[in-house]
Every structure is written in structure tokens, then in C-alpha cells.
C-alpha positions in Angstrom: 31.2 135.0 37.0 33.5 136.7 39.6 32.4 134.2 42.2 33.0 131.2 39.9 36.7 132.2 39.1 37.3 133.4 42.6 36.0 129.7 43.6 38.2 127.9 41.1 41.2 129.8 42.0 40.9 129.2 45.7 40.5 125.2 44.9 43.5 125.3 42.6 45.5 127.1 45.4 44.3 124.5 48.0 45.4 121.6 45.7 48.6 123.4 45.0 49.1 123.6 48.9 48.1 119.9 49.5 50.5 119.1 46.8 53.3 121.1 48.0 52.7 119.5 51.6 52.6 116.0 50.0 55.8 116.6 48.3 57.5 118.5 51.2 56.5 115.4 53.4 58.1 112.8 50.9 61.1 114.9 50.8 61.6 114.9 54.6 60.9 111.2 54.8 63.4 110.7 52.3 65.8 113.1 54.6 64.6 111.0 57.6 65.7 107.6 56.0 69.0 108.7 55.0 69.6 110.2 58.6 68.4 106.9 60.1 70.6 104.9 57.6 73.8 107.1 58.6 72.7 107.0 62.4 72.5 103.1 62.3 76.2 102.6 60.4 77.7 105.0 62.6 76.2 103.3 65.9 77.0 100.0 64.9 80.7 100.8 63.9 81.3 103.1 66.9 82.3 100.3 69.4 85.6 100.5 67.4 86.5 103.5 68.4 85.5 103.1 72.3 88.3 102.7 74.9 88.4 99.1 76.3 87.5 98.8 80.0 88.2 96.5 82.8 85.2 96.4 85.7 86.1 94.2 88.7 83.0 92.1 89.2 84.1 89.5 92.1 87.3 88.3 94.3 87.7 85.2 96.1 90.1 84.2 98.6 91.4 80.7 99.0 90.9 78.9 102.5 93.8 78.5 104.7 96.1 75.7 103.8 95.2 75.6 99.9 96.1 77.9 96.9 94.5 78.4 93.9 96.0 76.4 91.1 93.7 77.4 87.9 90.3 78.9 87.3 88.0 77.8 84.3 84.7 79.9 83.7 83.5 80.4 87.4 80.9 82.7 86.6 79.2 80.0 83.9 79.3 77.5 86.6 82.7 76.0 85.9 85.3 74.9 88.6 87.8 76.9 90.2 90.8 74.7 91.1 92.8 74.5 94.6 95.7 72.4 95.6 95.4 71.8 99.5 98.2 70.9 102.1 96.0 67.6 102.9 97.0 66.4 99.6 93.8 67.2 97.8 92.5 68.7 94.4 89.4 70.7 95.2 87.1 71.7 92.1 84.8 74.8 93.4 82.1 76.2 91.6 80.0 79.6 92.3 77.0 79.1 94.5 75.1 82.5 96.1 78.1 84.4 95.3 80.8 81.9 97.1 83.0 79.3 96.0 81.5 75.9 97.2 83.4 72.5 96.9 81.7 70.4 94.3 84.4 67.4 94.0 87.3 66.6 95.9 90.1 64.5 94.3 92.5 62.7 96.7 96.0 62.0 95.9 98.7 60.3 97.9 101.0 63.0 99.6 104.2 61.9 97.7 102.4 62.7 94.6 103.3 66.1 92.9 100.4 67.8 91.2 99.5 71.1 89.1 96.7 72.4 87.0 97.6 73.0 83.1 95.8 75.3 80.9 95.5 74.3 77.3 93.8 76.5 74.7 91.1 77.4 77.6 90.9 73.6 78.9 92.3 73.0 82.2 93.8 69.4 83.1 95.3 67.9 86.4 98.8 66.7 86.1 100.1 64.4 88.7 103.5 62.8 88.8 103.9 60.0 91.4 107.0 59.3 93.5 108.1 56.6 90.6 107.7 59.3 88.1 104.6 58.4 86.4 102.9 61.3 85.0 99.4 61.1 84.4 97.0 63.9 82.9 93.3 63.9 83.3 90.9 66.8 81.8 89.4 68.9 84.7 85.9 69.2 83.0 85.7 65.3 82.9 86.9 65.0 86.7 84.1 67.4 87.4 81.4 65.2 86.4 82.7 62.2 88.6 81.5 61.4 92.1 82.1 64.1 94.8 85.1 62.4 96.3 87.4 60.1 94.3 91.1 59.0 94.8 93.2 60.5 92.2 94.5 57.5 91.1 91.1 56.3 89.8 90.4 59.6 88.2 93.6 59.5 86.2 93.5 56.0 85.5 90.1 56.1 83.7 90.4 55.5 80.0 87.9 58.2 79.2 89.9 60.9 81.0 93.5 60.3 80.6 95.2 63.1 78.4 98.5 61.3 78.5 100.4 59.1 80.5 104.0 58.4 80.5 107.2 57.9 82.9 110.0 59.9 83.8 113.5 58.9 85.1 113.0 58.0 88.6 116.6 59.0 89.6 116.3 62.1 87.8 112.7 63.1 89.4 113.8 62.2 92.9 116.2 65.3 92.5 114.0 67.6 90.7 113.8 71.2 92.0 111.2 72.5 89.4 109.0 70.8 86.9 106.2 71.3 84.2 103.6 69.5 82.1 102.8 70.6 78.3 100.1 69.2 75.9 99.2 69.6 72.3 97.4 67.2 69.8 100.9 65.6 68.9 103.1 65.8 72.0 103.1 65.3 75.8 106.3 67.1 77.1 107.6 67.0 80.6 110.3 69.4 82.0 112.4 68.4 85.0 115.1 70.8 86.3 117.6 69.8 88.8 120.5 71.5 90.6 123.1 70.0 87.5 120.6 69.8 84.5 117.3 69.9 82.7 115.6 67.4 81.1 112.7 67.5 78.6 111.0 64.5 77.5 108.7 64.4 74.3 106.4 61.8 74.1 104.3 61.3 70.7 100.8 60.9 71.8 99.6 58.9 68.8 102.7 56.7 68.9 103.9 56.3 72.9 106.8 54.6 72.3 108.4 57.1 70.5 110.3 59.3 73.4 112.9 61.8 72.9 115.0 63.2 75.7 116.8 66.6 75.6 119.3 67.4 78.4 120.7 70.8 78.9 123.1 72.1 81.6 121.8 73.4 84.7 122.7 77.2 84.1 120.0 77.0 80.9 116.8 78.1 81.1 114.4 75.8 79.0 110.9 76.1 78.1 109.3 73.4 75.6 106.7 74.4 73.0 104.6 71.7 72.5 102.3 73.3 69.6 105.3 74.1 67.5 107.5 71.2 68.5 110.3 73.3 69.4 112.1 73.9 72.9 113.7 77.2 73.5 116.7 77.2 75.5 118.4 80.5 77.0 122.0 80.6 77.6 125.0 83.2 77.6 122.7 86.0 76.1 121.5 83.6 73.4 118.3 81.7 72.3 118.3 78.4 70.9 115.6 76.9 69.4 115.8 72.9 69.4 113.5 70.2 67.8 112.6 67.1 69.8 115.2 65.1 68.2 118.2 67.5 69.2 118.8 69.4 66.1 119.2 72.9 66.5 116.8 74.7 64.5 118.6 78.2 64.8 120.2 80.4 67.1 119.8 84.2 67.8 121.3 86.6 69.9 119.6 88.4 72.5 119.9 91.7 74.0 120.0 91.7 78.0 119.6 89.0 80.4 116.5 87.0 80.3 113.9 88.2 82.9 110.7 86.4 81.8 109.3 84.5 79.3 105.9 83.1 78.0 103.7 81.5 75.2 100.4 82.5 74.0 98.1 79.7 73.7 99.1 77.5 70.4 102.8 78.4 71.1 103.2 80.6 67.7 103.6 83.7 69.6 106.1 84.1 72.3 106.9 86.9 74.6 110.5 87.5 76.2 111.1 90.3 78.4 114.8 91.3 79.4 115.9 92.0 82.8 115.3 95.9 82.0 111.7 95.6 81.2 111.7 95.5 77.3 109.4 92.9 76.2 109.6 91.5 72.9 107.2 89.6 70.6 108.4 86.3 68.7 106.4 84.8 66.1 106.8 81.7 63.8 107.8 82.7 60.5 107.8 80.9 57.3 111.2 81.1 55.9 111.6 78.9 52.7 109.6 76.3 54.2 111.1 76.4 57.8 109.2 77.9 60.5 111.6 80.0 62.5 110.8 82.2 65.6 111.5 86.1 64.7 111.1 89.1 66.8 108.7 91.5 65.6 107.6 94.5 67.7 108.9 96.0 71.4 107.1 97.0 74.5 109.0 99.4 77.0 107.7 99.0 80.4 108.7 101.0 83.4 112.5 100.5 84.7 112.4 97.3 86.9 109.1 96.4 86.0 108.6 92.5 84.4 105.5 90.6 83.2 104.1 88.1 85.2 101.6 86.5 83.2 100.0 87.1 79.7 96.8 85.6 77.7 95.3 86.4 74.3 91.5 86.5 73.9 90.2 83.4 72.5 88.2 85.0 69.7 89.8 88.4 69.0 93.4 90.1 69.0 92.9 91.3 72.6 95.6 90.8 74.8 96.4 91.5 78.4 100.0 91.3 80.1 100.0 91.6 83.7 103.1 93.0 85.5 104.7 93.0 88.8 103.7 96.8 89.4 100.1 95.1 89.5 99.2 96.9 86.1 97.0 95.1 83.4 98.0 96.3 79.9 95.3 95.5 77.2 97.0 95.6 74.0 96.3 94.6 70.3 98.4 91.5 69.8 99.0 92.2 66.5 100.3 96.1 66.7 101.6 95.7 70.0 99.8 98.8 70.7 98.5 99.5 74.8 94.9 100.7 74.4 94.0 100.6 77.9 95.8 100.2 81.3 94.2 99.6 84.7 95.6 98.4 88.1 94.7 94.8 89.7 94.4 94.5 93.7 96.8 91.8 93.9 99.8 90.5 92.1 98.7 88.3 89.1 100.7 85.0 88.3 98.0 83.2 86.1 95.2 84.5 83.6 92.1 82.7 81.8 89.9 84.6 79.8 86.6 83.3 78.6 84.4 85.7 76.1 84.5 89.1 78.2 85.1 87.4 81.7 88.8 87.7 82.7 90.3 85.6 85.6 93.5 86.4 87.6 94.6 84.5 90.5 98.0 83.9 92.4 98.1 81.5 95.1 95.3 83.2 97.4 93.4 85.2 95.5 91.0 84.9 92.6 89.8 87.9 90.7 87.1 88.2 88.2 86.8 91.4 85.7 84.5 91.9 83.0 86.0 93.6 79.9 83.7 96.3 78.3 83.8 97.5 74.6 86.5 94.8 73.9 86.3 95.4 70.0 88.0 98.9 70.7 91.3 97.2 70.4 90.9 97.3 66.9 93.1 100.0 65.5 94.0 102.1 62.4 97.2 100.2 62.1 95.7 96.7 62.1 93.3 98.0 59.7 95.5 99.8 57.1 99.0 99.0 57.7 101.0 95.9 56.9 101.2 93.2 59.7 103.6 90.2 60.3 100.9 87.7 60.9 101.9 83.9 62.6 103.2 81.9 60.0 103.3 84.1 57.0 106.6 84.7 55.6 106.5 88.7 55.5 104.6 91.6 56.6 101.2 91.8 54.5 97.7 93.2 54.4 95.4 90.2 54.8 91.6 89.7 54.9 90.8 86.4 56.9 87.8 87.1 58.9 87.2 83.3 59.6 89.2 81.0 61.4 88.9 77.1 62.1 89.8 77.2 65.8 90.2 79.7 68.9 93.3 81.5 69.7 93.9 82.5 66.2 95.2 85.8 65.0 92.3 87.8 63.4 93.0 89.7 60.3 90.9 92.4 59.3 93.0 94.5 57.0 90.9 96.8 54.8 93.5 97.3 52.1 92.8 94.4 49.8 89.1 95.1 49.9 89.5 98.9 49.0 92.1 98.0 46.5 90.1 95.5 44.9 87.1 97.8 44.7 89.2 100.5 43.2 91.0 98.3 40.8 87.9 97.0 39.5 86.1 100.5 38.9 88.8 101.8 37.8 89.6 99.2 35.1 86.1 99.7 34.3 86.3 103.1 33.6 89.2 102.5 31.1 86.8 100.4 29.3 83.7 102.4 29.4 84.9 106.3 29.2 85.9 105.8 25.6 82.9 103.5 24.5 80.1 105.6 26.2 81.8 109.4 25.5 82.4 108.5 21.8 78.8 107.3 21.4 77.6 110.4 23.4 79.6 112.6 20.9 78.0 111.0 17.9 74.3 111.0 18.8 74.9 114.9 20.6 76.7 116.4 17.7 77.1 114.2 14.7 74.0 112.3 14.2 71.0 113.7 12.7 68.0 114.5 14.9 65.9 111.8 13.5 68.6 109.2 13.8 69.4 110.1 17.4 65.8 109.6 18.3 66.4 106.1 17.4 69.7 105.6 18.9 69.5 107.0 22.2 66.6 105.1 23.3 68.3 102.0 22.1 71.4 102.6 24.4 69.5 103.8 27.2 67.7 100.6 27.7 70.7 98.9 28.3 70.8 101.0 31.6 67.4 99.0 32.3 69.3 95.4 32.3 69.8 94.1 35.8 73.4 93.9 37.1 72.8 90.6 38.1 71.7 89.2 34.8 75.2 91.1 33.1 77.0 89.0 36.2 75.4 86.1 35.4 76.3 86.2 31.5 79.8 87.2 32.5 80.1 84.2 34.7 78.5 81.5 32.7 79.5 82.9 29.1 82.6 85.0 29.3 84.5 83.3 32.2 85.0 80.1 30.5 85.8 81.8 27.5 88.2 83.9 29.0 91.2 81.8 28.3 90.4 81.8 24.5 88.9 85.1 23.7 90.4 87.6 26.5 93.2 89.0 24.2 90.7 89.4 21.7 87.8 91.1 23.6 90.5 93.2 25.6 92.0 94.5 22.2 88.4 95.0 20.7 87.3 97.2 23.7 90.7 99.2 23.5 91.3 99.6 20.1 87.3 100.7 18.8 87.2 104.1 20.3 90.3 105.0 18.2 88.7 103.3 15.2 85.4 105.2 15.5 87.7 108.6 15.7 89.5 107.3 12.4 86.1 106.7 10.9 85.0 110.2 11.7 88.1 111.7 10.2 87.6 110.0 6.8 83.6 110.5 6.9 83.5 113.7 5.5 85.4 112.8 2.4 83.6 109.9 1.7 80.3 111.3 1.9 81.3 114.1 -0.3 82.2 111.6 -2.9 78.9 109.7 -2.6 76.7 112.5 -2.9 73.2 111.6 -1.9 74.1 108.8 0.3 75.5 111.2 2.8 72.9 111.1 5.8 73.5 108.1 7.8 76.2 106.7 5.9 78.7 107.1 8.5 76.9 104.0 10.3 77.2 101.9 7.5 81.1 102.7 7.5 81.1 102.3 11.4 79.5 99.1 11.2 81.8 98.0 8.5 85.0 98.8 10.5 83.9 97.5 13.8 83.3 94.1 12.0 86.6 94.4 10.5 88.1 95.3 13.7 86.2 91.9 15.4 87.9 89.9 12.7 91.3 91.1 13.1 91.0 90.7 17.0 89.8 87.2 16.8 91.7 85.9 14.1 95.1 87.6 14.3 95.5 89.6 17.4 95.9 86.6 20.0 98.9 84.7 18.1 100.4 88.1 17.7 100.2 89.0 21.4 101.2 85.8 22.6 104.3 85.7 20.4 105.1 89.2 21.6 105.1 87.8 25.3 106.8 84.7 24.5 104.2 82.4 25.3 102.3 79.4 24.3 98.9 79.8 25.6 97.3 82.8 28.0 97.3 80.2 30.9 100.8 80.8 31.4 100.2 84.5 32.2 98.3 83.9 35.3 100.4 80.5 36.3 102.1 83.0 38.9 99.2 84.5 40.2 97.7 80.8 40.8 94.4 82.7 39.7 91.9 81.3 36.9 91.8 83.2 33.9 88.0 83.6 34.2 88.4 84.9 37.7 91.0 87.8 36.9 90.3 91.5 37.2 90.2 92.1 33.4 87.0 89.7 33.1 85.6 91.9 36.1 86.3 95.1 34.3 84.9 94.0 31.0 81.6 93.1 32.7 81.4 96.2 34.8 82.5 98.7 32.0 79.8 97.5 29.9 77.3 97.8 32.8 78.2 101.5 33.8 78.6 102.6 29.9 74.7 103.3 29.5 75.0 105.8 32.3 78.1 107.6 31.2 76.6 107.8 28.2 73.1 109.1 29.1 74.6 111.7 31.0 77.5 112.8 28.8 74.9 112.9 25.9 73.0 115.4 27.7 76.1 117.5 28.4 76.9 117.5 24.7 73.6 118.2 23.3 72.7 121.1 25.6 75.4 123.0 24.2 73.3 126.2 22.7 73.3 126.1 18.9 74.2 129.7 18.9 77.6 128.6 19.8 78.1 126.0 17.4 76.7 128.1 14.4 79.2 131.2 15.7 81.7 128.7 15.3 80.8 127.6 11.8 80.4 131.3 10.7 83.9 131.8 11.8 85.1 129.1 9.4 85.7 126.3 11.8 85.0 122.7 10.8 83.0 120.2 12.8 85.9 118.6 14.4 87.2 121.9 15.4 83.8 123.0 16.6 83.5 119.5 18.6 87.1 120.3 20.0 87.2 123.8 20.9 83.6 124.7 21.5 81.3 121.8 22.1 83.7 119.4 24.4 85.0 122.8 26.1 81.7 123.7 27.3 80.6 120.0 28.0 83.4 119.1 29.8 82.1 119.7 33.4 78.9 117.5 32.3 81.2 114.8 30.9 83.4 114.7 34.1 80.1 114.6 36.2 79.1 111.4 34.0 82.4 109.7 34.5 82.3 110.3 38.5 78.6 109.0 38.6 79.9 106.0 36.4 82.6 105.6 38.8 80.4 105.6 41.9 77.9 102.9 40.6 81.2 101.0 39.6 82.6 101.3 42.9 79.3 100.5 44.5 78.3 97.4 42.3 77.6 94.2 44.0 76.4 91.8 42.1 78.9 91.7 39.1 82.0 91.6 41.2 80.0 88.9 43.5 79.4 86.4 40.5 82.6 87.1 38.1 85.2 87.5 40.6 86.9 84.6 42.7 86.4 86.9 45.8 90.0 86.7 47.0 90.9 89.3 49.0 94.6 90.0 47.5 96.3 93.3 47.9 97.7 93.6 44.4 97.1 95.6 41.8 98.0 93.0 39.3 95.0 92.7 36.3 95.5 88.8 36.0 94.7 88.1 39.8 91.3 88.0 41.5 89.9 90.6 43.7 87.3 90.9 46.4 85.4 94.3 46.6 83.8 96.0 49.7 80.4 95.4 48.5 80.7 92.0 47.5 82.6 91.0 51.1 79.4 92.8 52.6 76.8 90.4 50.7 79.3 87.6 51.5 80.2 87.9 55.3 77.4 90.0 57.1 74.8 87.4 57.0 77.2 85.1 58.5 78.8 87.4 61.2 77.8 87.3 64.9 75.9 90.5 65.9 78.0 93.0 68.0 81.2 90.8 67.3 84.2 92.7 66.3 83.9 91.2 62.7 80.4 92.5 62.5 81.3 96.2 63.5 84.2 96.1 61.1 81.9 95.2 58.3 79.4 98.3 59.1 82.8 100.2 59.2 83.3 99.1 55.6 79.9 99.9 54.8 80.2 103.6 56.1 83.4 103.7 54.1 81.6 102.9 51.0 78.5 104.9 51.5 81.0 108.0 52.2 83.0 107.3 49.0 80.0 107.3 47.2 78.1 110.2 48.7 81.5 112.2 48.0 81.9 111.2 44.4 78.3 111.8 43.5 78.2 115.1 45.4 81.3 116.3 43.2 79.4 115.0 40.1 76.3 117.1 40.9 78.3 119.9 41.8 79.9 119.8 38.3 76.4 119.3 36.6 75.1 122.2 38.3 77.9 124.5 37.0 77.3 123.2 33.7 73.8 124.3 34.0 74.6 127.9 35.5 77.7 128.2 32.3 75.3 127.1 29.8 72.4 129.8 31.3 74.9 132.4 31.5 76.3 131.8 27.9 
């Protein structure tokens, strides 16, 4: 007998050990999964915190009798462009770590030539002795025969960007000249000893020509992309339209030392002779696009910029200076994130992906940029920025743009505000309903009735959130303009109605005698039906009369948001979704209050409401708070409802009559389309980390409150 008992005991102990090992293994697996998840989030967003670096890759020297005029993406077999003393334009590409001549374009020696960089594309500009300007794309010229005359190349109809004439008499006296190009305009600036001519030619209608003439002491820079000419004279900047009308005039501090526009011309950098560099951008002021100053950079005394270029697909920008410094900045905030020194003085910059090309007449240098997403700063993510074309500084999330050289707008504030706005308003709707229901079933209802009601409410928690979002998007949103006031009034008033019913329930049941048990449900249902009738038949007209409106659509006319896509509709759907979770936990907290405490309160002469207020709710408060915080965490992390019901408009506004975009919805929308390892991709992982950290903290606090409740209950 003893051996049989020992055998059974040993087997039971072995099973316990195996079960313990299995449970421990799965627990460790869960922890490892959590660690892997956190590690992945950090690793994908960590490049945002790295300092960008420049790594010199190659350097090329121009042959004797030639000079570098421009450079495309040489490392990708695109040409570098040189002008020679033998009246040639040479296109050289990289072969065996050296530049080898691919094409030679021969031009008459009485022609002037230059290479023009327009949005990353290079153009060959030639001006004949008679002042005939011809523009041809270098990419197209590169595909022509090995040696061709410039007239043949520039005259070919497939390669001409534009062709127009300059006044011959003026051209003969030219001391300096330049040509600019945009989709609408071809612009030429010719400076003589006495005057400067700017000729604007409409490329769509070549017969439309506008001439601007300025005194010789004026410094002039045409901006073809923005249809303005900047004129500096007498410490004053004047912005002139092609037709000659002055758009506006701004006083400038100090003398002009240097200026240059970024691609597209919507940002203009102007340096005074003391080294103070100011960024000017186009701002929409009552329908007029005017250049206004934003931030200022202070260089060393006597140091001036020599060239500036922005990255085509990020907010990185490089400024080369007379001290051979290369400053890498965030173009939105003006923060310098990295500084390095170049071997040569830089006169022009080209930038393709992570390849940076710097050149002067004699040397072309190639640098690789590392950790370029590190130009993203906290200011660019969380502070208001003045974006090109915007009327004022704003928090804006706009991750996609139609073209290159567009400012990337990655402000996280609209997304955080959207998540907080939806979840907080959902709590306002969910807390009264769920807590009142928990108070009723956990304290007032009889045991048999509680066993029926609680499972029925908890079953609502099993409804998929996508189904709630689908119903809200298909049914509630279209009806919002008709029932929004009614539904909102019903959801806000119903908790107070239930409390009022509870106050009058005792006198009624005492008079009705044998109908006491469960009679409160009949009264509650009747009150709810009456409230529903009042909410739909009377309240809308009453509230519209108070606001002085004819329809609810007028409320959202200013916000320009559909009524069905407002925050209120989102909050209603989200509040209904989280109510069962809050109810379940709050009901557990209320029902777990020891009966001894309740009986002691009754023995001292307290009524049920007094016992509820002074004993039950006092003891259950940590558990109720934990339930609310867990509901808040679920609302903040909800995806499908906010994705389907909102208009997904990232607006930094607390208005309840405007749309929103939550962090979760933004991840669901944009992560599948984001380029892997791009700045956009890494910022999305940063938002995922913020979402994880927030919900982790909220759930941890809620769990600590629940544990406090258990210890308090056990102690009492």
C-alpha cells in the first residue's frame, strides 16, 4: 500500500514539475516575444537619433584647359560636364575609377555656354554672338553621337528646352549672364556696366515676352518657378512680377553678401556681409504669395555661404561656406545637425539619394551621406513650423508629396491630438454608462438577475471592433446629420436619468408591495424609452434654436468636415466599443467589496445609497479607476473604428466638429506604402513606439491599482 502511495505521489510530483516547466517555458516565450517586439521598434526608429555623417568617396580633377560646369550622378554612370578652352562641352562618365569622355559637343567659339541645374536635371545653355539662347537637356545630349556640333544638338526638336533671342546690342556689352528655366518660364538675366535686363519668355506662348530693366547698381536674381524677380538696392529687397509690378518691398539689415534659391524657388537664402544667413519662404497672405523671413543662421565673422542645396526626398540641406565648411541642416527648423570640412572651396552642389557632388572649376568631390534621417529633430516633430506656401506656422502631417524637393511634413502633434481627442471623448460617453451599469448589477441587483445581465453585457465585448466600425461607418455616419444631436443628448443624459430612477425606486417599490423584485428594471426601461422619444422628437429643434441654426450641417461648414466624419461620431462608436471592458472590471471591483462592510454600514443605520457612496464606491475606487484606465488604453490603441469612421484627416485641432487621424489608423494606412528604411518608415516606427509606451504605462498603472484593491480588500 505504501509503495502504491509513493508511486502515485512521485507521478503527481513529476506531472507538477512538467506542468511547471511548460508554464514557465511559455511565460519565457511571451517575455522573449515582448523583448523582440520592443527591440525591433527601437532598432527601426533608432536611425532618427543618429548623427548624419559625410564620407568622402572620390575626387576628380579637371584636365588642363577645362573646368567643371556641372555634375549629374557620376557614381551611377551619369555624366559630369566640363567646358573647355577649345570651345567644347565634354560629357564624362565614370569608367574604372576615372572620368572618361563619352560625348564631345562642339560649339562656335563666339558662343557663350553654361550648365544649368533645374530640379536635379542639367541643361546646356548656349548663347550665340547674335544673342540667340538655346537650351538642351544634358541627359538627351548624352544619347547623341560621340561628337556633334552644338547647333545640331540645340536645334533638335526633341532636345530643346527653350529657344529665344536677347537684344543683340545689349548682349555684346554683357559682363555677366545667367538663364533660368521652369515649366512656365524661360528667363535670362544679362548684366552690363549700366543696367541689368531680365527677359521673361512664356514657354507655352513664346510670343509673350516681358522685359525688366534695372539700374546697374542693383543686384538681380530671377526666380522662374515663382514668377518673381528679387532686386537688391540700397539695403532693400524688392520683389517684382514679370510684368514689372512690384509685389512687395522689404528692408534688409546689412549689405547683401550672397543669395541663392533652393530648387523650385520657394525658399530663398540671403546672407548679409556679416555672415547672417536668413531663410525667406513664400507665404500665403490673403491669396498673395509673398516672401517673408523665417529663421536666421549665424556664421563665423567674415564667413559667407558659397552654395546651398536641399535633398530631393528629405528635409536635409547642405550649405557650403567660404571657410570650406559643409553644414548639414534641417531645412524646416534651421538646426545644424552636422558639420564637416571639404578639401576644396565649393561653388556648386548636386545631390542624388545619398551621393553628394561638390565642385568648383577644377575639382569635383563625391561624398556619401550616412544616417541622413538623423536630420529629423524634436522641433520638426513636435513644434509648429512655417512651411512653404502656408499662411502661418502650423502642425502638419503630410508624408506624401507629388514631386521631389518638397518639404516633408512629419509633425506628430496632429496624430497625438487625434488619438487623445477620440479616446478622451469616448471615455466621456463610456464611463457613465458602464460604471452606472456596474453599480446596478454589482450592488443593487439580486443575484439571480445579476447572473443574467452580466454575461449579456460581457458578450458585447466579444463583438469585433471592425464590426462596430462597419456599422458606424455604414449606418451611423450617414444618419449623423439627422440624429447626431439626438444620440449625443441621449448618451449624455441617460446616466443622470438612471440615477434619478434609482432615487425614486425605493418609494415606488414600497407602495407596490409584492412587485418590488426587479421592478426597477421596468421603470428604467420605461424611462429610457421616454428619453429616446424626447431626444429624437424635441431636442434637435430645441438645440438648433438655441444655437440659432437651421440645420446641423451649418456647425461643420466652418471646419469643412462632413458631419458623419466628425470626432463626435467617432467617439460614440469608440465609447460603445470600450464600455463592456470598463463595465466588466468595474463590476468586479464593486461586487468584490466584502459583505461584512456593507452589513456593518446597514447596522449603523445607513441607507443603500449612503452605503454605496461611503463604503462600496470608496473601497472599489482603485478598481474602477483601473477599469477606466484600461478602457482608455484600449480606446487609445483602437485601430479599425477610427480607421473606418473618421475621415483620417490629420488636423491639429481639439474641435469636436472636425475630423481626426489617430496614431493607430496612420500606421495602418501608411506603413504598407512606406519605403523601407526611409525617414517616413522610421518615423512610423517611432509613432508605433510611442503608442506602445503609452499603452504600456496606462495598463501598468491600471494593474497597480487593481493590485492595491486586492491588498486593501484582503487586509479589510
